[in-house]
N, C-alpha and C positions, 0 to 999 in steps of 0.2 A: 617166560611162560607160559606153559601150552596147560591146552586142560582136553582131558576125551573123553566122550560119553557116546554109547553104543546104543544107537537102536533099529531096531529091523534088521539085525545084522551091522548095519553100516557103523564105517568110525568114521564119527563125527569131530574133528579137528578144530577148536575154537582159537584162534590166534589173537590175543587177548588185543582192545579197540586202541590199546597206548602205542603199539606197537605200528612203525613206521619205516620203511627203510632209509640207512645214514644217502645224505646226500652222493658218495664216490658207487655206493650202491646201485641208485641211482642214474647216475652215469655209467655206470658200468652197463648197466639193463636199456642205456637208451638202445646203445649200440643193437640187443637186438631185437629195440621195436622199431629201426627203422630198416633192419631184413624182413621182418614182419610186412611192416608196411610198403615192402616192395615188390612182397611177394603174391600178398591179400590183395583179390581179386573183388574189390567194393564199390560199393554205390559211394560215389562224391557231391556232395554239398559242396558248396563255395562261399567257405565265411569270410566275410572281408572286417578288418580292422579299422574300427570309427577311432578309437584312440587307444589310451593304455594311462593309466594310472597308478599312485604310490612307489615301492619301489624295492629291491633286496633286501632290505633290514624289517621287514617282517612278510608273516606270513600267515593269510587267511584262511581259517578253519571253513568261516561259511560269510556268506555274501547277505545281504537283502536289500530291496530297494522300496522306499516307502513311494507313494503314491503322488508326490510331488517331483520324483526322480533321484532323492537324494539315498544316496548309498552310503550300507554298515555293512562295515568287515570287524571280524574278532580277528586278533591278531593274537597268536600260537604260542610262541615266542614272549613277546612284548606284554600274555596280560594282558590287553585293555581293547576296545572298542574304540573304532576310530569313521567316522561318523566322515561322508564327502559331500559335496555339491557336484550339483547332475554334470558338471564338467569334470569333475573327480579332484576338487583342490579339496584340501584337508579343510574343515572345518571347525574341529576337535577334537579331543580323544580324553576316555575318560577309563578308572581302573590302574592297578597295579597289582604285584604278587601276594598274595592271602588270600582270608578266611575269611575276613569281616563284610559286612555290607558296602558292596559297589567294587572288592577288588576279585580276583578269578584266580584258577590253578589250573590253566590253561581253556580257554573257554573255545566255544567249538561253534553249535550249530546258531546260526539266528535267522530271527523274523519279527516285522511289523506290525502289531496286530490293528485290527479296524480301526481303533480309537488313538493309533497313533506310539502307542505306545511299544516299544524294543522288549524282545527277547529274546537274553541270551543262556545256553545252554553252558553252565559250570563243569565240565566235566570231571575235572579232578580232585573238586568239592562235592561234587555229587546233588547239583542241584541247577534249579532255574532261576535268575534273577532277568527284573523289571524294570527299565527305567524311562526315564521320558525323554525325545527326541533329543533332549540335550546332553543327558546324560545322567540327571539327576535319579539317584537309587527311588525304587517306589515301594519295591519288593522281594520276597524271595521266598523259598520254600523248598523242602527235601532234603535226604541227607541218604547216607550210605546204607540201603539193605537191598532185600527182596519181600518185603508185605509194601499192601497197594499205597504209593504212594511216594516209597524210598526207590532210591537207584542204586546203580551200578555201574558207572561209568558212561551217562548217557551221550550222544550223540548229535540226533540234529531233533529240530523242533520245529513246528510248524503252527500257525494260527487261522484258525479257518472263520472263513464271516461272523458265521454267529458267535464268537468269538470265545467257541470252544479250543484248547490244546494241547497239540499232540505231540508228544514225545516216545520219542526212539533211545528206548533203556536197554540199550546196548549192551552189557553185559549181561541182565538177565533178559536177553531173547524174546524181548515184547515190546507192547507198544502202551504206552500208560495215554490215558484224558484227564483233563483238569483243566476247571470253567477259568474265567479268569481272571482270578483273585485265587488261584492255585488250589481250590477243593478238588481234593480228589474224586472223578465221572466214574471212568469204569475202566481197564483196561482188558487185553488179551495178546495172547502168545507163549510160550515156548519154545526148550531148547528141543529142533527135530528136524522130519524135516518132509513132515504130512502138512497140506493145507493148514494155516492159523498158526503154523511152528515155524521157526526160525535159528537162522546156526549166523546168528548177530544182527539183528534189526539196524539198519545204518539209516542211508536215507530217506527222508520223508516229506512229503508232498502230496497239496488238496488240487485234485484237480477239474478243471470245468464243470464236469459231471458229480463237485458234489463228494466223492470218494475218497479214498486215502489208498496211498500210493506209496509202500513200504519197499525201502531194497533191501533184500535179504543176503546177505552178504556172503554166503559161503557156500549158499543152498544157491549160488549164479540166478536167481532169476527175482522177479520184482511182484509183490504179491498184491491183491486189488482186495479192500475192505469197506464194507458202508460205515460211514460212522456210528454207528455201534458197535463194531467192530465182527460184524457179521461174512464172513470170508464170501466175495465175489468170486474171485477169477487168479492165476497167475501166468504171469508167458515165463520162459527161460531166456535168459539173455545170452545162451551156448548158439550165438547161431554161425552155422556153416558162411565160412568166405570175412567175417566181419571178425578174423580174429579170438574168436572163445570171450565173451566177456566175461570173465568167469569171477570177479568180487567188484559189481558193480554200487558205486557207494564213489563221488556223490550224485546224486537223482534231483530234477526239478520236474516241473511240470507246467506248460505251459496254458493258457490258455484256450487255444487254435488247437488242442490236445494232443501238440506234442511233445513225446518224455523224453531230455536226453539224462545222459545219465556217461557218468567214464567209468574208470577202474583203478581202484586200490593200490595194484600191485601191475599187472600186467598189460600189457602193450600200451605204456606208459605214454602219457602225450594222444591219443585221440578221447575225441567224443563219441559219444554216440547215441542215433538218435530213430525212436518209437515213436509208431500209433500207441493208442491209451491198450490198445489189446494184445502189446506188443507188434504187430502186424509194420508191412513198412522199414522195416531195418535200413541202417543208413551208419557209417560213420565217416568221419573226417578228422583235419586237423589242420594247423595255420603255421606257418612258417615261425622258428623260435618254441613250438610246442613243444616238440618230439623229444622225448628224453624226461618232460617233466610232468610227475604223476598230479596231478590234478586233486589239490584239494577242497576249490569252493568252485561251486557252478550254480548261477541264480540264470534262468527267461526270463523274460520283459512281455510282454502283450504286443509291444512294440520292435517286436523280431532281436531285441539283441538278447545277447547270451554275457551274460559277466562269470570269471573264473578265476584264479590264481591256480600255480603249479607250481611245484618245488621246482629247482634251479630258473625258475622267469624271476628277468630282473623289473618287469614290470606286472603288474594286474591289467585285464585285456577286456576291452569294453567290444566283441564281434555282433556283428551284424549277418546272420545268414541271409542267402540270396534265395529267399522264395518263393516258386512261380507267384507271376501276377495273375492274377483273375478279374472281370470285370463282368456285368450283368449290362448288356445294351439296350435290349428292347423288351417290353413285356410292363403288364400291369404294376402300378405302384403306389397305390389307392383301391378304392372301388371301381369292379367291373361285374360288365354283366354277363362278359363270357363263361361259360361253365367251364372250358379250357382253351382259360388264357395259354399263348403260342410266346415264351421267352428266347430270348439268342443271346448269346455270349462266346469271351473270347477271351485268349490271353497272349501276354506276349514271348510267351517261355513256349522254348521250341521242346518238342515230345514230352508232351506232357499227356495223361489221363486223363476225361470230364466223369466225374460224378452228379448224378442229378438227384431232386428230393422235393417235393412239394406236399406239407405237414401241417396240420392244422397247428394255430400257436400252442396252444398246448401241448401239442404230442410230439414223440419223438420224431423227428426224419427218418428214414428206411430208402438210404443212397443206392443209384442205380446206376449202370452205365448210359449215358445220354448224345454217343457219338462225338462230335469235332465243334458245335457253336449252333445250334439247335435243340428245345422241348418243348414238350406239349405230353398232358396227362390224356392218359389213354381213355381215361375213362370223367362223364362230368362229375366236375366239383359241386357239395352240396354249398349253401348261402351259406357265407361263417369267416371267417379270420382263416389265413394263408402266411409262411413264409417261401416265397420259392430259396433253396441254394443251390447252389451249383460248387464243388468242391474239384479243384484244379490237382492233381498229383503228377509230381517230375521225376525225371528217372531216379532219384535220391531215394523217393521215397516222401518228401518235404513234402506239404500242401498247406496249399493257403482255400476258405472257404469265401465268398459272398454272397450276402443274402439281400432279398427285397421282399418283401410283407409287403402284402395286398388284403383284398377280403372281395368274397363273394356276393352279389349282391343283384339277385331279379327281380324282387318285389317293386313296381310303379308306384309312387307317391301319392296319393290321394291329395288331390286340389277339391277346394272347395270355396266357395263363393259367401263372403261374409257379406257381399253390401250387391246388389243388385235390384233393377229396376223389375216389376211383376210384370207378369209372362201374360195375364188375362188383364191386365190395364192400357188407355192407352197412354201413352207420356205427354202431356204437354207444355214439355221442356225442349228443346234443340239440343240441350248439352246432358248428357249422363256421366255419372259414378260410377266405377265397379272396384270392389274390394275383396283380396281373396288371400288364402294359406294356406299351406303346404302341410303333413303330420308327419317330414323329413326335414334337418339341416338343411342348410347348403341345399337347397332349390334353386334354379336360373327358371325363371320365367319372363314367357315371351306371349303376346296378344294378338290377337287381327280382330280386325271388323269386317263383319259380311265374308267378302270374298279377296280382301285386300292382303296384302303377303305380313308374313309373321317379323313381329318386331324387336325386342328385348324391350322389360314393361316392370312394373313395380306398381305393388302394391300403397292406395291407392293410383289408378289410370282412369282419366276422364278424357268424356270425347265433346265434342260440343261441333256446332251449326249442323247438328242431323236433320235432313230431308224425313219429309212425311214418310210412312208408310214402315213397311215390315223390315230387321234389323237382327242381326244374332255375333252374339262376341261369344270368341274362346280366350281360352286360356291355357298356354301350355306348362306343366312344369319339368324341367330336364333335373335329373337328382347326380348326385355323385359320379356313380358308376354309369350313365347313362339312362338309363332309365326313364318312362316319358308316363304321366298324368297329366287328362279333358279335365276342363270343368267347361259349359258352354251354357249361353244364356239366348233364348228368342224374347225379340217385346217391339212392339211398333210405335212410331211417334205420329202422333197429331197435335200438332202443335201452328197449325194455322188459325181455327176459331179460338184460339187462345189468345192469339197474337194479335186479334181485330177488337178480341173483349179489353185487349188492355193497349190498344188504342184510345180506345173511345172510351175508358175511364179515366184516363192521361185527358184528352179532351175537357168529359165532365170537370175533372178537377181543375181544368186550366179556367174554366168558364166560372166555379165556385172561386176562385182566388180574383176574378173581373168585379164579380156581382161582390164578395166584399169588398174591394177597395172604392167601387161606387157608392153602396152604404155606406161610406166613413164618410167621403167626401160630401154626402148631402147632410150626415148627419153634423159633417164640420159648418156647412153653408150655412144653416137651420140656426148652427146657437151664435153664429157671428152675426145674424138680424138680429134676434133676438139684443143682442148685446147694444146694440147700435140703436136700438127701438125703432126698426123702418117699419115703414105703413103696413096696416094691415094684409093688406090685397099681396106684398111682398112674403107676408109671413105663411097665408096660407099656401101659395105657389109653393114654398119650401117645403110645408108639410105636406101635401101631395108629393111632389119630388121623393122623399123622404117614404113613403111607406110606398111608392111603386122599386126602392131602390129594396127595401127590407122584401116585397115580393120576387121580385126579381130571384134573391138569394133563397130567398126559402126553392124557389122550383130546382136552381142550379144543385141547391145540396138535393133535393130530391132527385133530379137526375144523374149525377154522382154515385149515390145512396143504388137506387136501382141497376149503372155499370156496373161496380162493385160487385153488387148478387149476380150479376153477369157472369163477370167476370170470373169468381169463384166457382159457378158454374162449369162454363166450358177446359176452367186449367184444373179442374181439378185430378 
């Protein structure tokens, strides 16, 4: 079946979404593909095969990889979904031909939502089915039609991090958006070649910028929209020297901004790579892939590309050799340098570097930055920043390295919370200082008089101070290298206090001796009285007792005076 529609004098020939070249035709066309490969001067990336999985008994219409690395693939001919572990071993499969829940009529696009649910486009049943990660049926929505929420041979699906579900409604040349429960949210697109129109909407994915990338099959372009359907940009996949990618499908977008597309018919076996804006085009293939029409394509953050193709004995996991890049020097946290310098390098030959410094919440503006170093031309304001260096190889593949830092030129304020008064002499030869800063992660150093700076913490104590003037200083250095200082001058006059303390000690010792003497006199007088001693001995004992009492009184008075003098001199 073919459909025809004329817009602005252009004959728009619609190839039905269920059409695919027969294996024999694909084999014949592979010869043409090989000839084109030999003639086309293209930038070549060099993918390497990590491993293969599956077999030729099933052909994937879509591939998805969850956060744990499990692989989900739709089997077009077998009307099922196959789940494999990260090593490619089959874990389980579910589905059969039919229209009941859990059955399929050529399942195609597949994706895993943020909660782990598996979303499958059931193409010929004109619906979306949702399963748990073990294949248990959860829900389904859709039917054939042109009204909102209806489908005509839908092809691909992507679930955004916010849970919105985007479906390329191929037969209706539009994109439809649903919530995770299948409730219709919005849709956009119609048949045509103007911005926002499609001539078969096919591959669809969400870019790292949150935008929606749609393969506009027979218009040979990729269109980009925000998630509300507002047109952002479009770029042609027909690039001279790349074999004119005429029917872009399937499509996948990697988190580093690389857009991978294959061709649904022409140049069989080639994989194309573009930047988000269509720039830096490149193409490549792998041994055994030429002549096989790529039917499923998925790129992951670790640099892997999962694919299947007509005539391919096994499904492949490829890893593209992205250029290396590393940031060697430069701040990776707070700094007080308003123009910090960075150095970087790559082990990949013949690369170009682009650098950018932007605040954390701003988009970077890359500029060429030489071969290994970068420094901003103007002073940076205080705040948080990210330094990015992008390395681009000859094939247009790129990798970005980031280093987050902050500029802080405000010194910490250091406060003494405990210190001797500067207007009164210190009567002791030991002193304690306590301090704090108005910032976290401040390292302190202290010194007394003209001594060396030493690491310290609060509180800090000094002993055996000499009489005279002294000066204490504490400085705090924050994580950015800024310093704040607090100081206190004081003097020590401890000699008189020490003498008074010594006098008091002697007076207290005299009191103790007088108390003991009184005790002995009292004991002796009591003993003589019990024995009935002569009156003369009793009178002598009484005199000695009175003398002991007077001696204790004098000692106590002297101690009291010494105590008073100590208080006065040691205050």
